[in-house]
C-alpha positions, 0 to 999 in steps of 0.5 A: 533068343533061339534063332539058331533053330529057326530057318532063314525066313522064318518067324521066331515068336517067344513068351520069353523075349526075343533078345536082340532084334538085330541078330535075328534080323541079320539071320532072316528071321522076323522075330516078335515077343508075346504075352498072355493072360491065362485064359482057359479058352485060350488055351484050348484055341492054341490046343486046336491049332496043335491038334490040327498041325497049324502050330508044330514044334520040333523036339530033338530028343526026350531025356529022364529028368536025371540027365537034365544037366546033359540035355542043357549042355547039348542044347547050349551048344547049337547043335541041336534043333529043338527044345 
């Protein structure tokens, strides 16, 4: 679970599952899993939310594909926010 990337009082929504709900609750985070059937209209609505700033992401760093292993190692340390 990416609970270490969220702020206390925040909400974590994941398509990959939320892991241990008790861990999220202990961190002061509301966690929820979700799934969807591919739908072009839904993707357009999500894109509009991203473009309007209503959905945001945190990108700590962009790396070339040949450095993917290093990026994964850094991500696993929990020392960066984002993916």
